[in-house]
Each structure stands twice: as structure tokens, then as C-alpha cells.
LOBAZA-17800 format. One line per 10 residues: number of its first residue (from 1); their letters; for each residue x, y, z of N, C-alpha, C. Coordinates in steps of 0.02 Angstrom, whole numbers, always signed. Layout:
NUM> a> X Y Z X Y Z X Y Z | ...
This chain:
1> mlaiacpgqg> -161 +409 +989 -149 +437 +922 -173 +388 +869 | -204 +413 +816 -234 +372 +764 -187 +364 +705 | -187 +304 +676 -154 +292 +611 -206 +264 +563 | -202 +286 +501 -244 +260 +447 -198 +224 +399 | -211 +160 +388 -169 +118 +346 -205 +99 +281 | -169 +101 +226 -198 +89 +160 -163 +29 +128 | -199 -26 +114 -167 -88 +92 -142 -85 +20 | -101 -134 +3 -71 -138 -63 -97 -196 -103 | -63 -210 -158 -85 -260 -206 -85 -330 -175 | -135 -368 -193 -145 -435 -164 -199 -436 -112
11> sqtpgflspw> -223 -377 -90 -275 -374 -39 -345 -379 -70 | -350 -372 -136 -415 -374 -170 -442 -446 -175 | -509 -453 -172 -542 -517 -182 -602 -507 -227 | -623 -559 -264 -679 -551 -310 -743 -527 -274 | -775 -476 -302 -839 -452 -277 -836 -409 -215 | -776 -388 -192 -771 -355 -128 -805 -286 -126 | -815 -255 -185 -847 -189 -186 -923 -193 -186 | -951 -251 -197 -1024 -257 -204 -1063 -225 -147 | -1049 -240 -84 -1089 -211 -30 -1080 -135 -24 | -1024 -108 -46 -1013 -36 -41 -1059 +3 -88
21> lelpgvrehl> -1078 -28 -144 -1120 +6 -193 -1191 +18 -167 | -1209 -13 -112 -1275 -2 -83 -1279 +64 -44 | -1221 +95 -32 -1220 +157 +7 -1229 +218 -39 | -1264 +269 -15 -1275 +329 -56 -1210 +362 -77 | -1205 +378 -141 -1148 +415 -167 -1089 +372 -189 | -1087 +309 -170 -1029 +268 -185 -1025 +252 -260 | -1081 +234 -290 -1080 +219 -362 -1055 +279 -402 | -1080 +338 -385 -1059 +399 -420 -985 +413 -410 | -961 +402 -349 -890 +412 -335 -848 +364 -376 | -868 +301 -379 -830 +251 -417 -833 +264 -492
31> eqlsdragtd> -889 +291 -515 -894 +308 -587 -844 +363 -604 | -838 +412 -560 -790 +466 -571 -718 +439 -570 | -703 +395 -523 -636 +366 -518 -622 +321 -579 | -673 +286 -602 -665 +243 -662 -647 +284 -723 | -680 +342 -731 -664 +385 -788 -591 +406 -786 | -567 +424 -728 -498 +447 -721 -449 +389 -729 | -468 +330 -705 -424 +272 -708 -425 +238 -777 | -475 +253 -817 -480 +222 -883 -499 +149 -882 | -534 +128 -829 -557 +59 -823 -621 +57 -782 | -661 +6 -792 -725 +0 -758 -715 -31 -689
41> lirhgtvsde> -705 +12 -640 -690 -11 -573 -751 -46 -541 | -810 -24 -559 -870 -55 -531 -875 -128 -555 | -865 -138 -618 -867 -207 -644 -813 -250 -613 | -753 -224 -610 -698 -264 -583 -707 -277 -508 | -739 -232 -473 -749 -241 -401 -810 -282 -382 | -849 -300 -433 -911 -337 -418 -915 -405 -453 | -901 -407 -518 -913 -470 -556 -850 -500 -586 | -795 -463 -591 -735 -491 -621 -707 -547 -577 | -679 -598 -610 -654 -655 -572 -584 -642 -544 | -559 -690 -506 -496 -681 -471 -438 -669 -519
51> esikdtavaq> -437 -704 -575 -383 -696 -622 -383 -626 -653 | -443 -599 -665 -448 -533 -696 -422 -479 -648 | -440 -484 -585 -420 -431 -538 -349 -442 -511 | -318 -497 -530 -248 -507 -515 -203 -466 -562 | -229 -452 -622 -193 -412 -671 -173 -345 -640 | -109 -330 -642 -83 -270 -611 -119 -207 -635 | -134 -204 -700 -167 -145 -728 -237 -135 -700 | -267 -189 -674 -333 -185 -643 -328 -178 -567 | -285 -219 -538 -281 -224 -464 -263 -157 -432 | -213 -124 -459 -189 -63 -426 -241 -7 -424
61> plivaaglvt> -272 +12 -480 -324 +64 -475 -384 +41 -434 | -399 -24 -435 -456 -49 -396 -444 -41 -322 | -383 -56 -299 -366 -50 -228 -365 +23 -206 | -335 +66 -247 -334 +137 -230 -405 +165 -226 | -446 +148 -275 -515 +173 -276 -553 +150 -214 | -546 +87 -196 -581 +61 -136 -560 +100 -74 | -496 +115 -68 -473 +153 -10 -500 +224 -10 | -504 +255 -68 -530 +323 -72 -604 +325 -55 | -641 +275 -78 -712 +271 -61 -721 +263 +15 | -683 +218 +44 -687 +207 +116 -669 +269 +155
71> arlllqdhpl> -615 +302 +134 -592 +362 +169 -644 +417 +167 | -677 +427 +109 -728 +479 +105 -785 +465 +153 | -806 +402 +158 -861 +384 +202 -842 +392 +276 | -779 +377 +292 -757 +378 +361 -738 +448 +386 | -709 +488 +342 -676 +549 +364 -711 +613 +345 | -772 +608 +316 -806 +669 +294 -821 +716 +352 | -828 +688 +412 -840 +730 +472 -779 +733 +518 | -720 +711 +491 -660 +708 +533 -601 +733 +492 | -596 +798 +479 -540 +824 +439 -473 +809 +473 | -425 +788 +432 -362 +765 +460 -313 +823 +470
81> taatvvaghs> -272 +816 +522 -217 +862 +537 -156 +819 +552 | -102 +852 +574 -42 +815 +593 -54 +767 +652 | -112 +773 +684 -128 +729 +739 -144 +658 +716 | -151 +648 +651 -164 +581 +624 -107 +560 +580 | -84 +497 +588 -33 +468 +545 -68 +430 +488 | -42 +437 +428 -69 +401 +370 -11 +365 +336 | -22 +301 +321 +31 +261 +288 -1 +211 +241 | +32 +198 +186 +7 +149 +138 +62 +100 +119 | +43 +39 +105 +90 -13 +85 +93 -18 +9 | +151 -4 -20 +161 -9 -92 +112 +38 -128
91> vgeltasava> +68 +12 -172 +21 +55 -207 -25 +91 -159 | -33 +64 -98 -72 +98 -47 -43 +165 -27 | +20 +179 -44 +48 +246 -31 +14 +299 -72 | -14 +281 -129 -52 +330 -169 -118 +346 -133 | -152 +295 -108 -212 +307 -68 -195 +352 -9 | -141 +333 +26 -120 +371 +85 -104 +444 +68 | -72 +455 +11 -54 +523 -9 -117 +565 -22 | -168 +535 -52 -231 +571 -64 -267 +583 +2 | -269 +533 +46 -302 +541 +111 -268 +596 +151 | -202 +599 +148 -163 +647 +188 -162 +716 +157
101> galseddava> -188 +724 +96 -188 +789 +63 -126 +806 +23 | -82 +756 +13 -21 +769 -25 -32 +765 -100 | -86 +730 -121 -107 +727 -190 -183 +735 -192 | -209 +764 -244 -282 +763 -253 -303 +693 -273 | -368 +678 -266 -393 +613 -289 -378 +604 -363 | -390 +656 -403 -378 +651 -475 -306 +634 -490 | -259 +667 -456 -189 +653 -467 -169 +584 -444 | -196 +562 -388 -180 +495 -363 -203 +442 -412 | -263 +451 -441 -289 +402 -489 -252 +406 -555 | -235 +467 -577 -195 +473 -638 -127 +439 -629
111> fvrvranama> -98 +447 -570 -34 +416 -554 -40 +340 -556 | -93 +313 -523 -99 +240 -519 -114 +210 -588 | -148 +248 -630 -161 +224 -698 -95 +212 -735 | -52 +262 -734 +13 +256 -768 +56 +203 -734 | +57 +205 -667 +97 +158 -628 +77 +86 -644 | +12 +72 -643 -12 +4 -652 +3 -22 -722 | -10 +20 -772 +3 -3 -840 +77 -11 -855 | +118 +35 -828 +190 +30 -840 +220 -30 -804 | +196 -43 -742 +221 -101 -706 +198 -166 -738 | +137 -167 -765 +113 -227 -800 +155 -240 -862
121> qaaaalptgm> +172 -187 -899 +214 -195 -958 +284 -218 -939 | +311 -191 -885 +377 -213 -862 +376 -286 -841 | +321 -306 -808 +315 -376 -785 +308 -423 -844 | +276 -400 -898 +266 -443 -957 +331 -455 -995 | +380 -413 -985 +443 -420 -1021 +481 -483 -1000 | +470 -506 -939 +503 -566 -913 +458 -595 -859 | +444 -660 -861 +400 -689 -810 +431 -683 -740 | +399 -642 -698 +424 -631 -631 +367 -633 -582 | +382 -637 -518 +331 -638 -466 +360 -625 -398 | +319 -640 -347 +339 -628 -278 +313 -684 -233
131> savlggdpde> +351 -700 -181 +332 -750 -132 +348 -725 -62 | +302 -738 -17 +313 -720 +53 +355 -773 +86 | +404 -752 +125 +445 -798 +165 +428 -784 +238 | +398 -833 +270 +374 -825 +339 +418 -864 +387 | +446 -828 +435 +488 -861 +485 +559 -871 +462 | +596 -912 +499 +666 -924 +484 +711 -871 +515 | +775 -886 +519 +823 -838 +544 +833 -782 +492 | +827 -718 +513 +831 -664 +464 +895 -664 +423 | +952 -679 +455 +1015 -679 +419 +1017 -736 +368 | +989 -794 +388 +989 -851 +341 +942 -837 +283
141> vaavladlgl> +884 -807 +298 +837 -790 +244 +871 -742 +194 | +904 -691 +220 +938 -643 +177 +992 -677 +134 | +1028 -724 +165 +1081 -758 +128 +1053 -802 +73 | +999 -837 +87 +967 -881 +37 +942 -839 -21 | +908 -783 -7 +883 -741 -60 +941 -714 -103 | +994 -693 -71 +1052 -667 -108 +1082 -721 -152 | +1088 -782 -126 +1117 -837 -165 +1076 -852 -227 | +1009 -844 -222 +965 -859 -278 +955 -799 -325 | +984 -742 -307 +976 -683 -348 +909 -649 -339 | +874 -663 -284 +810 -633 -269 +818 -569 -229
151> taanangggq> +769 -525 -233 +769 -462 -196 +719 -466 -139 | +738 -442 -80 +691 -435 -24 +650 -372 -37 | +596 -379 -76 +559 -321 -102 +515 -288 -50 | +490 -327 -3 +450 -301 +53 +478 -328 +118 | +495 -285 +164 +510 -306 +232 +449 -288 +274 | +409 -338 +291 +344 -325 +321 +342 -330 +396 | +398 -347 +427 +400 -354 +500 +368 -419 +523 | +376 -433 +586 +346 -494 +614 +371 -558 +582 | +432 -556 +556 +460 -617 +526 +437 -630 +455 | +411 -579 +420 +388 -589 +351 +428 -545 +303
161> vvaagtfeql> +458 -578 +254 +493 -544 +200 +463 -568 +135 | +455 -524 +86 +430 -543 +21 +488 -543 -29 | +500 -602 -57 +553 -609 -107 +525 -598 -177 | +564 -565 -220 +541 -551 -287 +597 -569 -337 | +575 -595 -394 +623 -614 -446 +589 -654 -500 | +628 -689 -539 +601 -730 -593 +565 -791 -565 | +522 -821 -606 +487 -881 -585 +536 -937 -568 | +590 -941 -606 +640 -993 -593 +672 -983 -524 | +688 -921 -508 +718 -906 -443 +669 -921 -386 | +606 -903 -396 +556 -915 -344 +542 -990 -336
171> aaladappak> +544 -1027 -391 +534 -1100 -387 +591 -1132 -348 | +652 -1107 -359 +709 -1133 -321 +702 -1118 -247 | +675 -1060 -231 +664 -1042 -161 +611 -1088 -130 | +558 -1102 -166 +505 -1146 -140 +530 -1217 -131 | +574 -1239 -174 +601 -1307 -170 +650 -1315 -112 | +685 -1262 -95 +735 -1265 -41 +730 -1202 +2 | +677 -1196 +42 +669 -1135 +82 +719 -1133 +139 | +730 -1074 +168 +773 -1069 +228 +745 -1112 +284 | +788 -1134 +329 +767 -1176 +385 +713 -1142 +425 | +661 -1179 +443 +606 -1156 +486 +567 -1098 +454
181> arvialkvag> +568 -1094 +388 +531 -1042 +353 +482 -1074 +304 | +425 -1041 +293 +376 -1062 +243 +377 -1012 +186 | +368 -1037 +125 +366 -995 +66 +297 -1000 +34 | +264 -942 +25 +196 -939 -2 +195 -893 -63 | +177 -920 -121 +172 -879 -181 +116 -828 -174 | +128 -766 -197 +79 -712 -190 +41 -700 -255 | -19 -672 -249 -62 -660 -307 -44 -593 -339 | +17 -588 -361 +39 -529 -398 +74 -552 -462 | +76 -509 -511 +99 -530 -577 +165 -498 -597 | +210 -490 -549 +275 -461 -566 +320 -454 -506
191> afhtahmapa> +384 -442 -519 +433 -431 -466 +435 -357 -449 | +384 -335 -412 +377 -264 -396 +431 -243 -346 | +447 -179 -348 +496 -149 -302 +565 -180 -310 | +581 -196 -373 +648 -220 -391 +670 -184 -455 | +731 -198 -475 +758 -169 -537 +717 -188 -598 | +678 -243 -594 +636 -263 -650 +584 -208 -667 | +569 -165 -620 +518 -113 -630 +547 -45 -651 | +610 -43 -668 +641 +21 -687 +604 +57 -743 | +577 +22 -795 +540 +59 -847 +480 +97 -821 | +450 +74 -767 +392 +109 -738 +413 +176 -707
201> vtalevlrps> +473 +179 -680 +499 +242 -653 +503 +294 -708 | +528 +273 -766 +533 +319 -823 +465 +345 -844 | +415 +301 -846 +347 +321 -865 +318 +371 -816 | +331 +362 -753 +305 +407 -702 +341 +475 -703 | +403 +475 -721 +439 +539 -729 +408 +580 -785 | +384 +546 -837 +351 +581 -892 +285 +612 -868 | +251 +577 -822 +188 +601 -795 +197 +660 -747 | +254 +663 -714 +265 +710 -659 +242 +782 -673 | +259 +812 -731 +241 +883 -741 +166 +897 -739 | +124 +846 -749 +52 +857 -749 +22 +853 -679
211> ltpsdplatl> +61 +836 -629 +37 +827 -561 +51 +889 -519 | +8 +899 -469 +16 +957 -425 +18 +934 -352 | +76 +913 -328 +81 +890 -259 +75 +947 -209 | +53 +930 -149 +47 +978 -94 +80 +950 -32 | +99 +993 +14 +124 +969 +78 +67 +934 +114 | +80 +876 +143 +26 +838 +175 -2 +874 +236 | -67 +867 +247 -100 +894 +306 -92 +848 +365 | -96 +783 +352 -85 +733 +404 -10 +715 +405 | +9 +673 +453 +77 +649 +458 +83 +588 +412 | +114 +598 +354 +118 +547 +302 +184 +509 +306
221> vsnydgrpva> +180 +445 +321 +240 +404 +332 +261 +370 +267 | +325 +371 +252 +352 +346 +189 +373 +273 +194 | +360 +236 +139 +385 +167 +133 +461 +165 +127 | +492 +221 +110 +564 +222 +98 +603 +208 +162 | +585 +244 +216 +623 +238 +278 +580 +240 +341 | +513 +239 +331 +469 +239 +389 +461 +306 +422 | +488 +359 +392 +484 +425 +423 +431 +469 +389 | +405 +518 +425 +357 +564 +393 +388 +605 +337 | +349 +617 +285 +371 +659 +230 +340 +728 +238 | +380 +780 +242 +355 +846 +257 +331 +885 +196
231> agegnldsli> +360 +871 +137 +346 +912 +78 +313 +871 +23 | +267 +903 -13 +232 +869 -67 +279 +847 -123 | +327 +889 -142 +374 +870 -195 +417 +810 -173 | +438 +811 -110 +477 +755 -85 +437 +690 -84 | +373 +696 -67 +330 +637 -68 +322 +610 -139 | +314 +655 -188 +308 +633 -257 +372 +600 -281 | +430 +628 -263 +494 +595 -278 +494 +523 -253 | +471 +515 -190 +472 +450 -158 +423 +402 -191 | +364 +426 -210 +314 +384 -242 +340 +357 -309 | +375 +399 -346 +402 +378 -411 +458 +326 -401
241> aqvsrpvrwd> +504 +341 -356 +560 +295 -344 +537 +229 -314 | +480 +231 -278 +458 +172 -240 +446 +110 -284 | +427 +119 -347 +408 +61 -387 +466 +13 -400 | +528 +39 -394 +585 -4 -408 +632 -13 -348 | +608 +4 -288 +649 -7 -228 +607 -39 -173 | +638 -71 -125 +601 -108 -75 +554 -65 -32 | +500 -96 -10 +452 -65 +36 +471 -86 +107 | +482 -37 +150 +501 -51 +219 +441 -39 +265 | +392 -84 +261 +334 -78 +305 +353 -90 +377 | +405 -130 +388 +429 -141 +457 +449 -75 +489
251> lcmesmqamg> +483 -31 +450 +503 +33 +477 +444 +80 +486 | +394 +73 +442 +333 +113 +451 +299 +96 +517 | +295 +31 +533 +263 +11 +596 +304 +34 +656 | +370 +28 +650 +413 +51 +705 +404 +126 +716 | +400 +164 +662 +391 +236 +667 +324 +254 +699 | +271 +219 +678 +205 +233 +706 +204 +220 +782 | +236 +167 +802 +239 +153 +874 +281 +206 +910 | +336 +227 +879 +379 +277 +911 +342 +344 +918 | +296 +358 +872 +258 +421 +875 +200 +417 +924 | +188 +357 +950 +135 +351 +1000 +68 +331 +974
261> vtgmvelspa> +66 +299 +915 +2 +276 +888 -28 +224 +935 | -91 +234 +952 -127 +187 +996 -177 +144 +958 | -198 +167 +899 -246 +130 +860 -236 +140 +786 | -240 +85 +747 -233 +88 +674 -295 +61 +641 | -325 +101 +597 -383 +79 +559 -361 +69 +487 | -378 +11 +458 -357 -6 +390 -415 +1 +342 | -405 +40 +289 -457 +51 +239 -466 -11 +195 | -524 -15 +163 -539 -71 +118 -492 -69 +57 | -475 -129 +31 -491 -197 +53 -445 -219 +110 | -473 -219 +170 -432 -223 +231 -421 -295 +254
271> gtltglakrg> -371 -301 +297 -355 -364 +329 -281 -379 +332 | -246 -364 +278 -175 -381 +275 -134 -340 +325 | -144 -275 +327 -101 -233 +369 -120 -239 +443 | -184 -250 +458 -202 -263 +528 -171 -329 +551 | -167 -377 +505 -134 -440 +522 -61 -430 +538 | -26 -389 +498 +44 -375 +511 +53 -336 +576 | +5 -292 +591 +9 -252 +652 +5 -295 +715 | -32 -349 +711 -38 -393 +770 +30 -421 +791 | +74 -430 +741 +141 -456 +755 +193 -401 +763 | +185 -347 +721 +237 -295 +720 +222 -234 +762
281> mrgtaalavk> +160 -227 +786 +142 -170 +828 +103 -194 +890 | +134 -239 +926 +101 -270 +983 +79 -217 +1033 | +18 -224 +1057 -9 -176 +1105 -47 -119 +1072 | -45 -115 +1005 -81 -64 +968 -146 -93 +943 | -202 -60 +958 -267 -83 +934 -269 -75 +858 | -303 -122 +824 -309 -120 +751 -379 -140 +730 | -406 -105 +681 -473 -119 +656 -472 -120 +580 | -498 -173 +550 -500 -179 +477 -570 -162 +453 | -574 -115 +406 -639 -96 +376 -648 -140 +313 | -679 -197 +323 -687 -245 +268 -752 -236 +230
291> spedldaars> -804 -209 +262 -869 -199 +231 -903 -139 +262 | -958 -116 +232 -995 -60 +262 -1018 -73 +333 | -1025 -135 +352 -1045 -152 +420 -994 -130 +472 | -932 -118 +449 -879 -98 +496 -874 -22 +505 | -913 +17 +467 -904 +89 +468 -920 +121 +535 | -974 +101 +567 -992 +132 +631 -938 +118 +684 | -914 +56 +686 -861 +39 +733 -798 +78 +717 | -784 +88 +653 -723 +124 +633 -729 +198 +652 | -788 +227 +644 -796 +298 +664 -785 +307 +739 | -810 +261 +778 -800 +264 +850 -726 +254 +867
301> fitehsrtpd> -694 +209 +832 -622 +194 +841 -581 +257 +826 | -598 +291 +771 -562 +352 +752 -568 +406 +806 | -629 +414 +831 -639 +464 +885 -599 +445 +947 | -600 +382 +964 -566 +358 +1025 -491 +370 +1022 | -460 +361 +964 -387 +362 +959 -359 +428 +931 | -402 +477 +919 -378 +541 +892 -356 +586 +949 | -295 +610 +944 -269 +660 +991 -210 +694 +959 | -188 +750 +987 -131 +787 +960 -65 +755 +981 | -22 +738 +932 +42 +706 +949 +96 +757 +965 | +148 +734 +999 +209 +773 +1007 +260 +742 +960
311> ldpsltsegp> +262 +766 +897 +303 +735 +845 +374 +761 +848 | +422 +715 +851 +492 +731 +853 +515 +753 +782 | +538 +815 +774 +559 +838 +708 +613 +795 +677 | +653 +761 +717 +708 +720 +691 +683 +659 +653 | +617 +645 +660 +590 +586 +625 +574 +601 +552 | +576 +664 +531 +556 +682 +463 +601 +650 +411 | +569 +621 +358 +607 +588 +306 +644 +638 +262 | +702 +618 +240 +740 +659 +191 +724 +639 +120 | +680 +589 +112 +661 +568 +45 +710 +520 +13 | +704 +509 -53 +740 +454 -84 +808 +471 -114
321> q> +838 +527 -95 +900 +546 -127 +953 +492 -118
């Protein structure tokens, strides 16, 4: 069984879109997405420096656009059904929703435009950020974060938790990490998936009436609880709520394994989720589509791992109520 994974913020690197523009149709696709996103995605994906693409208002639409470009190139001859699992990490859930048919490309990009700008504004209200905590005893890590007032914003599996909070709280964590744990500051500009992002939820609720969600064609797994989302409206509810609540990628990986996923292909800008899969989905093949050179291998990988699943109805998500 095949899974398609869509990465989140922090996966972007300067110039990563340059080789994609050499392929027929990609420039035109990115120009269309740029118009909808209200930003020059081609410039940011080719010549903008690291600091520029770290900006939340730039990074999020850039990552979603890269995933949509990759998906179109990979899946134009492979229409998706429930036999394929699709999952995205954080903002990657918007890419995943478009790939799975739960949102149109236009709606996904309109959503990420509002999401990115609202989250950037929320982050600017108070200096906040995120740090990965690698290793350590899970209970001790949780206790240290609680003592410092930090939120475990991402549970990524394989012994990785992402802490989010103010710079002062994160500095205290770096100065006194949990035993046998490493703390690594992440290239994001806010405490995402915490109460600090509540204003972004309000902005997305305002956007909601202009969107037209659909029931997903593929099996779309939610960051909320790792379960498939059956209805388009329920998925939209979850996408809106997601900006201010933790991402449970560990549960997404557990669910994919429980459903019998044998291979996971990660869309560009790839690498992060295949890395997590090596620790959290042992025995599952994983392929990262980092450049156009990976497309032929990815198409073969998709064919190899595509089959009809026997999906347990009890796995269906109830959404964010």
C-alpha cells in the first residue's frame, strides 16, 4: 500500500525550486500558484536567501506550491483512490488535502495565503519559536517542557518532540535540556500549533465561507489523531483548528503502518518525513523526491506499492470536536 507524505515548514532550502523550472509546464504552474498566493514563488524558490524564505508568510505557500508541482508531475497518470494514503505534516496537510481531492488547488493556496500571513502576524506579536528535542526519557522531556511553560507542539515519533514557546523559554530549555536529550533550534519564526496562534484560527474562520471542501478521494490522514478523515467539511474543521493545536505525526505514522502501508513517497521539498519514517515506520520503504532526477524512481515506487487496502472503518477520524 502506498502513502504520499507532504512536508511542513522548515523543509525549504534556498534555490530548491531551480531544477524543477527546467521541466515543461512547471513555470506556468508556479505562475498560477503565485497569483493565487499573492507572492512570487518562483523568485523565492530560486534566488531568495535563507532568511527570506524562513519568513512564515513566504515559507508556507512556497512549501505547498512545491508539493503541488511535484504531485502533478508524479500523479498525472496515477489517479488516486482510497487505495492510497495521503498525509501532510503541519502546513503540509494543505498539500495533502489538495492531493487527496479534499480541497481544490485554488482553495488550498487561498487557505495557505491567509494561514501564513495570519500566523506571521501572530508570531510578530511576541518573539516565539520552536526547538526540536531529540532523545531523552519521554516522561522527563514532558515534565521539563511543562515546568518551563513550553508546549509539545509536534510529536514526531522516533524520540523527537518539538517544543514551542517564547525565546526566553526556549533558551532556558537549551541551557538545561532533559537528561540524554539534544535541543536544536528550528528555522521557523513562531510558536506554531500553540495558543500563541489563536488569532490565525479566527482569520481562517473568516475565510471558510469562500472555500468548497469535498470528501477526499484518497485516504487522508489527519494530524489531529492520525486517523483518516472521511468528510470534506470535517477535514476543513481540522485544518483550521490545526494551527493552534499540536501535530501528532507520530500517530499518523502509527496509523499508516496499521493500515498496511509498505512504501511512503515524500513530495518536494523532501527529506524530513522520510527521515522520521526510518525511525518511526521501521520496515516501511521510503523515497524522498528532492529533485526532478528522482521522478522516474518515484513513479516506479508508486506503481510497486499501489494496491487496494482493507481499511478498518473504526480508524476513521471524528475530527477536532
